[in-house]
C-alpha positions in Angstrom: -9.1 -5.6 6.5 -7.6 -3.7 3.9 -4.5 -4.3 1.3 -1.6 -1.8 0.8 -3.2 -0.9 -2.3 -6.7 -0.1 -0.6 -5.0 2.1 2.1 -2.9 3.9 -0.6 -6.0 4.7 -2.6 -8.0 5.7 0.5 -5.2 8.0 1.8 -3.3 9.3 -0.9 -0.1 7.8 0.4 2.1 5.7 -1.9 2.6 2.0 -1.6 6.2 2.5 -1.3 5.8 5.1 1.5 3.5 2.3 3.2 6.0 -0.3 3.1 8.8 2.0 4.3 6.4 3.0 7.4 6.0 -0.7 8.1 9.6 -1.4 7.7 10.5 1.5 10.2 7.7 0.8 12.5 5.9 4.1 11.9 2.8 2.2 10.8 3.2 -1.5 11.2 0.7 -3.7 9.4 -2.2 -4.9 11.5 -1.8 -8.4 10.1 0.4 -10.2 7.7 -0.7 -12.9 5.6 1.1 -16.3 5.0 2.0 -15.0 1.5 3.5 -11.8 3.1 0.8 -9.4 2.1 0.3 -6.6 4.8 -3.2 -5.9 5.9 -4.5 -2.9 7.5 -7.5 -2.3 9.8 -9.7 1.0 10.1 -7.7 2.1 13.1 -4.5 1.9 11.2 -5.9 4.1 8.5 -7.2 6.5 11.2 -3.4 6.6 12.5 -2.1 7.2 9.0 -4.5 10.0 8.3 -3.7 11.8 11.8 0.0 11.6 11.0 -0.5 12.9 7.3 -2.4 16.0 8.6 -0.1 19.1 8.8 -1.6 22.2 10.5 1.0 24.5 8.7 0.1 22.9 5.1 -2.5 25.5 4.4 -0.1 28.3 4.9 2.6 26.9 2.5 2.7 27.7 -1.2 2.4 24.7 -3.6 6.1 25.0 -4.4 7.1 24.7 -0.8 5.1 21.5 0.0 
C-alpha cells in the first residue's frame, strides 16, 4: 500500500488533487487507516495514470496545457 505522498511522487499529481479525487469519488482510497490516512494500491495508481493520459496533449502548445 502507498500513502498519498507516495502516489503523488510516482504520478506527478498533487496531494491536494488526490484528496479532491477521493472526496468526489473519482479515485477513492483503497483503504483509510484508523488515523485517517488514505492508502492506495497498485491498481489505484494504474487507474490514476490512465485518467491522467490525454491523447491530444502532444498536439497542444505548453501555454495551452
